[in-house]
VEXDREN-2710 file (C-alpha; in Angstrom, 1 decimal):
% VEXDREN-2710
k/r/px/py/pz
1/MET/-8.6/-18.2/-31.3
2/ALA/-8.5/-15.1/-29.1
3/LEU/-8.8/-15.3/-25.4
4/ASP/-12.2/-14.3/-23.9
5/LEU/-12.2/-12.0/-20.9
6/PRO/-15.4/-10.4/-19.4
7/PHE/-14.5/-6.8/-20.2
8/ASP/-16.8/-3.8/-19.7
9/ASN/-14.8/-0.8/-20.7
10/SER/-16.2/2.4/-19.2
11/TYR/-13.1/4.5/-19.7
12/ALA/-13.0/3.6/-23.4
13/ARG/-16.5/5.2/-23.7
14/LEU/-15.1/8.6/-22.7
15/PRO/-14.3/11.2/-25.4
16/ASP/-11.4/10.5/-27.8
17/GLN/-9.1/13.2/-26.2
18/PHE/-8.8/11.0/-23.1
19/PHE/-6.6/8.4/-24.8
20/THR/-5.1/7.0/-28.0
21/ARG/-6.5/3.7/-29.2
22/LEU/-3.8/1.2/-30.1
23/ALA/-2.9/-2.4/-29.5
24/PRO/0.2/-3.6/-27.6
25/THR/3.3/-4.4/-29.6
26/PRO/3.9/-8.2/-29.9
27/VAL/7.0/-9.8/-28.4
28/ALA/9.3/-12.5/-29.7
29/LYS/8.9/-15.4/-27.3
30/PRO/6.6/-14.9/-24.3
31/SER/7.0/-17.2/-21.3
32/LEU/5.2/-17.0/-18.0
33/ILE/7.4/-16.0/-15.0
34/ALA/4.6/-15.6/-12.3
35/PHE/0.9/-15.7/-12.3
36/ASN/-1.4/-14.6/-9.4
37/ARG/-4.1/-17.2/-9.2
38/LEU/-5.7/-15.7/-6.1
39/LEU/-6.1/-12.3/-7.8
40/ALA/-7.5/-14.0/-10.9
41/LYS/-10.1/-15.6/-8.7
42/ARG/-10.8/-12.2/-7.0
43/LEU/-11.5/-10.8/-10.5
44/GLY/-13.7/-13.7/-11.5
45/LEU/-11.2/-14.7/-14.3
46/ASP/-10.4/-18.2/-15.5
47/ALA/-6.9/-18.7/-14.0
48/ASP/-6.3/-21.9/-16.1
49/SER/-7.0/-20.1/-19.4
50/LEU/-4.9/-17.0/-18.4
51/SER/-1.9/-19.1/-17.4
52/SER/-2.1/-21.2/-20.5
53/ASP/0.2/-20.6/-23.5
54/GLU/-2.7/-18.7/-25.2
55/GLY/-3.2/-16.6/-22.0
56/THR/0.5/-16.0/-21.6
57/ALA/0.6/-14.7/-25.2
58/ALA/-2.2/-12.3/-24.5
59/LEU/-0.6/-11.1/-21.2
60/ALA/2.6/-10.3/-23.2
61/GLY/0.7/-8.3/-25.8
62/ASN/0.7/-11.0/-28.6
63/GLY/-3.0/-10.8/-29.5
64/VAL/-5.8/-8.8/-28.0
65/PRO/-8.4/-10.7/-25.9
66/ASN/-12.0/-10.6/-27.1
67/GLY/-13.8/-7.7/-25.5
68/ALA/-10.7/-5.6/-24.9
69/GLU/-10.5/-2.1/-26.2
70/PRO/-6.7/-1.3/-25.8
71/LEU/-5.7/2.3/-25.3
72/ALA/-3.0/4.5/-23.9
73/GLN/-4.3/7.1/-21.4
74/ALA/-3.4/10.7/-21.7
75/TYR/-2.4/12.7/-18.6
76/ALA/-0.1/15.5/-17.4
77/GLY/1.8/16.0/-14.2
78/HIS/4.2/17.8/-12.0
79/GLN/7.5/16.0/-12.0
80/PHE/9.7/17.1/-9.1
81/GLY/7.6/20.3/-9.0
82/ASN/7.9/21.1/-12.7
83/PHE/4.7/20.9/-14.7
84/VAL/4.7/18.8/-17.9
85/PRO/1.5/19.4/-19.8
86/GLN/1.6/16.1/-21.7
87/LEU/2.9/12.8/-20.3
88/GLY/0.6/9.8/-20.7
89/ASP/1.1/6.0/-20.9
90/GLY/4.5/5.8/-22.5
91/ARG/4.9/2.1/-22.0
92/ALA/1.5/0.8/-20.9
93/ILE/-1.7/-0.2/-22.6
94/LEU/-5.0/-0.4/-20.8
95/LEU/-6.7/-3.6/-22.2
96/GLY/-10.0/-2.8/-20.5
97/GLU/-12.0/-3.2/-17.3
98/VAL/-13.4/-6.3/-15.6
99/VAL/-16.2/-6.4/-13.1
100/ALA/-15.5/-8.8/-10.3
101/PRO/-18.2/-11.1/-8.8
102/ASP/-18.8/-8.7/-6.0
103/GLY/-19.4/-5.8/-8.4
104/ALA/-16.1/-4.1/-8.0
105/ARG/-14.6/-2.7/-11.2
106/PHE/-10.9/-3.1/-12.1
107/ASP/-8.5/-2.0/-14.8
108/VAL/-6.3/-4.6/-16.5
109/GLN/-3.2/-3.0/-17.9
110/LEU/-0.1/-4.3/-19.6
111/LYS/3.1/-2.4/-18.6
112/GLY/6.1/-2.6/-20.9
113/SER/3.9/-3.4/-23.8
114/GLY/5.6/-1.2/-26.4
115/PRO/5.7/2.4/-27.6
116/THR/2.8/4.8/-27.7
117/PRO/2.3/8.4/-28.8
118/TYR/3.2/9.4/-25.2
119/SER/6.6/7.5/-25.1
120/ARG/8.6/10.7/-25.6
121/MET/11.3/8.9/-27.6
122/GLY/11.3/5.9/-25.2
123/ASP/11.1/2.3/-26.4
124/GLY/7.9/1.5/-24.5
125/ARG/9.5/-1.6/-23.0
126/ALA/10.3/-2.7/-19.5
127/TRP/13.3/-4.8/-18.5
128/LEU/12.9/-7.7/-16.1
129/GLY/14.1/-5.9/-13.0
130/PRO/11.4/-3.3/-12.6
131/VAL/8.7/-5.9/-13.5
132/LEU/9.8/-8.2/-10.7
133/ARG/10.3/-5.3/-8.3
134/GLU/6.7/-4.1/-8.9
135/TYR/5.3/-7.7/-8.7
136/ILE/7.1/-8.2/-5.4
137/VAL/6.4/-4.9/-3.7
138/SER/2.8/-4.4/-4.9
139/GLU/1.8/-7.8/-3.7
140/ALA/3.7/-7.3/-0.4
141/MET/1.7/-4.1/0.1
142/ALA/-1.5/-5.9/-0.5
143/ALA/-0.6/-8.5/2.1
144/LEU/0.2/-5.7/4.5
145/GLY/-3.4/-4.4/3.9
146/ILE/-2.2/-1.2/2.2
147/PRO/-4.3/0.0/-0.8
148/THR/-2.3/-0.7/-3.9
149/THR/-2.3/-1.7/-7.5
150/ARG/-1.9/-5.4/-7.9
151/ALA/0.2/-7.7/-10.1
152/LEU/-1.7/-10.4/-12.0
153/ALA/1.2/-11.7/-14.1
154/ALA/4.8/-11.2/-15.1
155/VAL/5.8/-12.5/-18.6
156/ALA/9.3/-12.7/-20.1
157/THR/9.3/-11.4/-23.7
158/GLY/12.3/-13.3/-25.1
159/GLU/13.7/-10.0/-26.2
160/ILE/16.5/-7.7/-25.1
161/VAL/15.9/-4.2/-23.8
162/LEU/18.7/-1.7/-24.0
163/ARG/19.3/0.5/-21.0
164/GLU/22.9/1.1/-19.9
165/VAL/23.5/-2.5/-20.9
166/PRO/21.4/-5.1/-22.7
167/LEU/18.8/-6.7/-20.3
168/PRO/16.1/-9.2/-20.6
169/GLY/12.6/-7.8/-21.3
170/ALA/9.4/-8.4/-19.5
171/VAL/5.7/-7.3/-19.3
172/LEU/3.7/-6.8/-16.1
173/THR/0.0/-7.2/-16.0
174/ARG/-1.2/-4.6/-13.5
175/VAL/-4.6/-4.4/-11.9
176/ALA/-6.1/-1.3/-10.4
177/ALA/-9.3/0.2/-9.2
178/SER/-8.5/2.7/-11.9
179/HIS/-5.5/4.4/-13.4
180/ILE/-7.0/7.9/-13.0
181/ARG/-4.4/10.2/-11.6
182/VAL/-4.2/13.8/-10.3
183/GLY/-2.3/14.4/-13.6
184/THR/-5.3/13.2/-15.6
185/PHE/-7.3/16.2/-14.3
186/GLN/-4.3/18.5/-14.8
187/TYR/-4.2/17.4/-18.5
188/PHE/-7.6/18.8/-19.2
189/ALA/-7.3/21.8/-16.9
190/ALA/-4.1/22.9/-18.7
191/ARG/-6.0/22.8/-22.0
192/ASP/-9.1/24.6/-20.5
193/ASP/-11.2/21.7/-21.8
194/ARG/-14.0/22.1/-19.3
195/ASP/-16.3/19.6/-21.1
196/ALA/-13.6/16.9/-20.8
197/LEU/-13.0/17.9/-17.2
198/ARG/-16.7/17.5/-16.4
199/ALA/-16.8/14.2/-18.1
200/LEU/-13.8/13.0/-16.1
201/VAL/-15.3/14.2/-12.8
202/ALA/-18.6/12.4/-13.6
203/HIS/-16.7/9.2/-14.5
204/ALA/-14.5/9.4/-11.4
205/ILE/-17.5/10.0/-9.1
206/GLU/-19.3/7.0/-10.6
207/ARG/-16.2/4.9/-10.1
208/HIS/-14.9/6.0/-6.8
209/ASP/-17.2/8.4/-4.9
210/ALA/-20.8/7.4/-5.6
211/ASP/-22.0/9.6/-2.7
212/ALA/-20.3/12.7/-4.0
213/GLU/-22.5/15.2/-5.8
214/ASP/-19.9/17.3/-7.6
215/ALA/-16.2/18.1/-8.1
216/LEU/-16.0/19.4/-4.5
217/GLY/-17.3/16.1/-3.1
218/LEU/-14.8/14.2/-5.3
219/LEU/-12.0/16.3/-4.0
220/ALA/-13.0/15.6/-0.4
221/GLY/-13.0/11.9/-1.0
222/VAL/-9.6/11.9/-2.6
223/ILE/-8.1/14.0/0.3
224/GLN/-9.5/11.5/2.8
225/ARG/-8.1/8.5/0.9
226/GLN/-4.7/10.0/0.5
227/ALA/-4.4/11.0/4.1
228/ASP/-5.1/7.4/5.1
229/LEU/-2.8/6.0/2.5
230/ILE/0.2/8.1/3.4
231/ALA/-0.2/7.3/7.1
232/ARG/-0.1/3.6/6.2
233/TRP/3.0/4.1/4.1
234/MET/4.7/5.8/7.1
235/GLY/3.6/2.9/9.3
236/VAL/5.6/0.3/7.4
237/GLY/8.6/2.6/6.5
238/PHE/7.7/2.8/2.8
239/VAL/9.4/5.5/0.7
240/HIS/7.7/5.9/-2.7
241/GLY/10.6/7.8/-4.2
242/VAL/8.8/9.6/-7.0
243/MET/5.6/11.2/-5.7
244/ASN/4.9/13.2/-8.9
245/THR/1.2/14.2/-9.5
246/ASP/1.1/11.7/-12.3
247/ASN/1.9/9.0/-9.7
248/MET/-0.9/9.8/-7.3
249/THR/-4.2/8.0/-8.0
250/ILE/-7.6/9.4/-7.0
251/SER/-8.6/5.9/-5.9
252/GLY/-6.2/6.1/-3.0
253/GLU/-4.1/3.2/-4.2
254/THR/-0.3/3.1/-4.2
255/ILE/0.9/3.1/-7.9
256/ASP/4.2/3.1/-9.8
257/TYR/6.8/1.2/-7.8
258/GLY/9.8/2.6/-9.6
259/PRO/12.6/3.7/-7.2
260/CYS/10.6/2.8/-4.1
261/ALA/12.2/1.3/-1.0
262/TYR/11.5/0.4/2.6
263/LEU/13.5/1.8/5.5
264/ASP/16.2/-0.3/7.1
265/THR/17.9/2.0/9.5
266/TYR/15.3/4.6/10.5
267/HIS/15.8/8.3/9.7
268/PRO/13.0/10.7/8.7
269/LEU/15.0/12.2/5.8
270/MET/16.0/8.9/4.1
271/VAL/16.1/9.1/0.3
272/PHE/16.8/6.2/-2.0
273/SER/15.7/7.3/-5.5
274/SER/18.7/8.1/-7.7
275/ILE/16.7/10.9/-9.4
276/ASP/15.6/12.6/-6.2
277/ARG/18.8/14.6/-5.8
278/ASN/17.4/17.2/-3.4
279/GLY/15.4/14.9/-1.2
280/ARG/12.0/16.3/-2.3
281/TYR/10.4/12.9/-1.7
282/ALA/12.3/11.8/1.4
283/PHE/10.4/9.5/3.8
284/GLY/9.4/12.2/6.3
285/ARG/8.4/14.7/3.6
286/GLN/5.8/12.4/2.0
287/PRO/2.8/13.9/3.9
288/ASP/3.8/17.4/2.9
289/ILE/4.2/16.3/-0.7
290/ALA/0.8/14.6/-0.6
291/MET/-0.8/17.9/0.4
292/TRP/1.1/19.7/-2.3
293/ASN/-0.2/17.2/-4.9
294/LEU/-3.7/17.5/-3.6
295/ALA/-3.5/21.3/-4.0
296/GLN/-2.7/20.7/-7.6
297/LEU/-5.8/18.6/-7.9
298/ALA/-7.9/21.3/-6.3
299/MET/-6.5/23.9/-8.7
300/ALA/-7.4/21.6/-11.7
301/LEU/-10.9/21.2/-10.4
302/LEU/-11.5/24.9/-9.6
303/PRO/-13.2/25.6/-12.9
304/LEU/-16.0/23.3/-11.8
305/ILE/-16.2/24.4/-8.2
306/ASP/-18.3/27.5/-7.6
307/ASP/-16.7/28.4/-4.2
308/SER/-12.9/28.5/-4.2
309/LYS/-13.0/29.0/-0.4
310/ALA/-14.8/25.7/-0.1
311/ALA/-12.1/24.0/-2.0
312/GLN/-9.4/25.5/0.2
313/ALA/-11.4/24.4/3.3
314/GLU/-11.4/20.8/2.0
315/LEU/-7.6/21.0/1.4
316/ASP/-7.0/22.5/4.8
317/ARG/-8.5/19.4/6.3
318/PHE/-5.6/17.2/5.1
319/PRO/-3.1/17.9/7.9
320/GLU/-5.6/16.9/10.6
321/LEU/-6.9/14.0/8.6
322/PHE/-3.4/12.7/8.2
323/ARG/-2.4/13.3/11.8
324/ALA/-5.4/11.3/13.0
325/ALA/-4.6/8.5/10.6
326/TRP/-0.9/8.5/11.5
327/SER/-1.7/8.5/15.2
328/LYS/-4.1/5.6/14.8
329/THR/-1.5/3.7/12.8
330/PHE/1.3/4.2/15.2
331/ARG/-0.8/3.6/18.3
332/ALA/-1.6/0.2/16.9
333/LYS/2.1/-0.4/16.3
334/LEU/2.6/0.2/20.1
335/GLY/-0.2/-2.1/21.0
336/LEU/-2.4/0.8/22.3
337/GLU/-6.1/0.4/22.0
338/THR/-7.3/3.5/23.8
339/VAL/-6.5/7.1/23.0
340/GLU/-4.7/9.1/25.7
341/ASP/-3.1/12.5/26.0
342/GLY/0.6/12.1/25.3
343/ASP/0.3/9.2/22.9
344/ASP/1.8/11.1/20.0
345/GLU/4.6/12.4/22.1
346/LEU/5.4/8.8/23.1
347/ILE/5.5/7.7/19.5
348/HIS/7.7/10.7/18.4
349/ASP/10.0/10.0/21.3
350/LEU/10.6/6.4/20.1
351/LEU/11.2/7.5/16.5
352/HIS/13.6/10.2/17.7
353/ARG/15.6/7.7/19.7
354/MET/15.5/5.2/16.8
355/ALA/17.0/7.9/14.5
356/GLU/19.7/8.8/16.9
357/ASN/20.7/5.2/17.6
358/ARG/20.4/3.9/14.0
359/ALA/17.7/1.3/14.9
360/ASP/16.1/-0.8/12.2
361/PHE/12.6/0.5/11.6
362/THR/10.8/-2.8/11.0
363/ASN/12.7/-5.0/13.5
364/THR/12.4/-2.5/16.3
365/PHE/8.7/-2.3/16.2
366/ARG/8.3/-6.0/15.7
367/ALA/10.4/-6.7/18.8
368/LEU/9.0/-4.1/21.2
369/GLY/9.0/-5.4/24.7
370/THR/11.9/-7.8/24.2
371/GLU/15.7/-7.8/24.4
372/VAL/15.9/-7.9/20.7
373/ALA/14.4/-4.4/20.5
374/ARG/17.0/-2.8/22.8
375/ASP/19.8/-4.6/20.8
376/GLU/18.7/-2.5/17.8
377/PHE/20.0/0.6/19.5
378/LEU/23.6/1.8/19.6
379/ASP/22.9/2.8/23.1
380/PRO/20.4/0.3/24.6
381/ALA/19.8/2.7/27.5
382/ALA/18.0/5.0/25.1
383/TYR/15.5/2.2/24.5
384/ASP/15.3/1.3/28.2
385/GLU/14.3/4.8/29.1
386/TRP/11.5/4.8/26.4
387/HIS/10.4/1.3/27.4
388/THR/9.8/2.5/30.9
389/LYS/7.4/5.2/29.6
390/TRP/5.7/2.7/27.3
391/ASN/5.1/0.3/30.2
392/GLU/3.6/3.2/32.2
393/ARG/1.3/4.0/29.3
394/LEU/0.3/0.3/28.8
395/SER/-0.7/0.2/32.5
396/ILE/-3.6/2.4/31.6
397/GLU/-4.9/-0.2/29.1
398/ASN/-7.3/-2.8/30.4
399/ASN/-5.4/-5.6/28.7
400/SER/-2.4/-7.4/30.0
401/LEU/1.2/-6.9/28.7
402/LYS/0.9/-10.3/26.9
403/ILE/-2.1/-9.2/25.0
404/ALA/-0.4/-5.9/24.1
405/LEU/2.6/-7.8/22.8
406/ASN/0.4/-10.0/20.7
407/ALA/-1.3/-6.9/19.3
408/VAL/2.2/-5.5/18.5
409/ARG/3.1/-8.6/16.5
410/SER/-0.3/-8.6/14.7
411/VAL/0.3/-5.2/13.1
412/ASN/4.1/-5.0/12.8
413/PRO/5.4/-7.2/10.0
414/ALA/8.3/-9.5/10.5
415/VAL/9.2/-9.6/6.8
416/ILE/9.1/-6.7/4.4
417/PRO/10.5/-6.3/0.8
418/ARG/14.0/-5.2/1.8
419/THR/15.8/-3.6/-1.1
420/HIS/18.9/-5.9/-0.9
421/ARG/16.6/-8.9/-1.1
422/ILE/14.8/-7.5/-4.1
423/GLU/18.1/-6.8/-5.8
424/GLU/19.2/-10.3/-5.0
425/ALA/16.1/-11.8/-6.6
426/ILE/16.5/-9.6/-9.7
427/GLN/20.1/-10.4/-10.2
428/ALA/19.4/-14.1/-10.0
429/ALA/16.4/-13.8/-12.3
430/VAL/18.6/-12.1/-15.0
431/THR/20.6/-15.4/-15.1
432/GLY/17.4/-17.4/-15.4
433/ASP/17.2/-18.4/-11.7
434/TYR/13.8/-17.4/-10.3
435/ARG/14.1/-19.2/-7.0
436/PRO/15.0/-16.2/-4.9
437/PHE/12.1/-14.2/-6.4
438/GLU/9.7/-17.1/-5.7
439/ARG/11.0/-17.5/-2.2
440/LEU/10.8/-13.8/-1.3
441/HIS/7.3/-13.5/-2.8
442/ALA/6.1/-16.5/-0.9
443/ALA/7.4/-15.1/2.4
444/LEU/5.9/-11.7/1.8
445/ALA/2.5/-13.2/1.3
446/THR/2.3/-13.8/5.1
447/PRO/4.4/-10.8/6.4
448/PHE/3.3/-11.2/10.0
449/GLU/4.5/-14.8/10.3
450/LEU/8.1/-15.6/11.0
451/SER/9.4/-19.2/10.6
452/ASP/12.8/-20.9/10.5
453/SER/12.5/-21.0/6.7
454/ASN/12.2/-17.3/6.2
455/ALA/14.0/-15.9/9.3
456/ASP/16.9/-14.8/7.2
457/LEU/14.6/-12.6/5.1
458/ALA/13.7/-10.6/8.2
459/ARG/17.3/-9.7/8.9
460/ALA/18.5/-6.2/8.2
461/PRO/21.3/-5.9/5.6
462/THR/24.9/-6.0/6.6
463/LYS/27.1/-3.1/5.8
464/ASP/28.2/-4.9/2.6
465/GLU/24.6/-5.7/1.6
466/ILE/23.1/-2.2/1.9
467/VAL/21.7/-0.8/-1.4
468/PRO/22.0/3.0/-1.1
469/GLN/20.1/3.9/-4.3
470/THR/17.2/2.7/-6.3
471/PHE/16.4/3.4/-9.9
472/CYS/13.5/4.0/-12.2
473/GLY/12.7/1.3/-14.7
474/THR/13.1/3.7/-17.6
END
């Protein structure tokens, strides 16, 4: 008996060139690793049914739930600046869409569910490491209040996936406001398929920009959402690692947690991704890359925009939109409620001193106003000088220093998904021990709270624990 889920599949009603219909490839022996009951409740789904043996089988791709219309989406994209006219879901199947009790619509997708016509000679599978990484990081981002895709479940397949070595396989159930990417528009623009482009714009407006009247209005909405998103990334020291246009959603959600990482020691040009050999997607370059990606979206939409100057004007708004969002984010990190001249200079001064003194990004902001913060600096006097300026700025606020410090702790996390802890959890899971994964995930669910039980997870890595590179799951 197939599992019943309340699907309403608007993307599947688009023309056939948008996707290839196919079911996920069954696996040998599915077993549940993790299930997100709170997210299931948010979606209005029956958590008990989904986490049962029958539900686990469906989340692994062994059987299609009633109401699903499984498909692999087609899209294109610029990868490290080079345009690839056909990419698409090479190891993912969109089961369908559910409408939550509050009316919000969400995609439910299986990632690692087998080969598709877009696999480009890949096996379509995922090994356990990337599945656990995405589960940990995407849920941590959600707890931090940053727009993101979510993880509903992780299922072991009972099969081996061949990468450099044999590794255990897994499937992630990913939930998103949609999986429409900048590259989706590029796919049809590259083919000069204006009818498909119009259909995609209409679908995207209905789903994400109900107040937009046309392609130009859609572009404006995407630009605003991305400006806000990238500012929030910068505020937690997040490095996406592979900001290709096929990895940028129009919903403004963070997507595709492949070689991502969070800063330990702060430096604006930090790079972790093993495939980013020239630092294109370094931490401090992310705003510029976002604008570059948005320019590609504007180019794709131009056939539907009567006035190219209007499109350029919308694009030209991004730097100021980002600066405003970035300033708001970092003022909050300093406990500043009012806006004063010189605030941005104060923020940049701190970041410059942090870079020069190899200060830990997360722990420095978390500990502002304490001896712990100055201990993060190779030369504590560098912090002391800045701290004097900060105190002078705080004196302008109506609130007391105590209130400012409480504000600092309410927006600066104590615990983030540090790469060495993620790797520790993955390595243990490969041996069948999921306790480090479960402990890390539990701590990240309340990132602004520090207790004796999770204090070690807030510690920066020692020299021997540093993970200098991260890798794509493929």
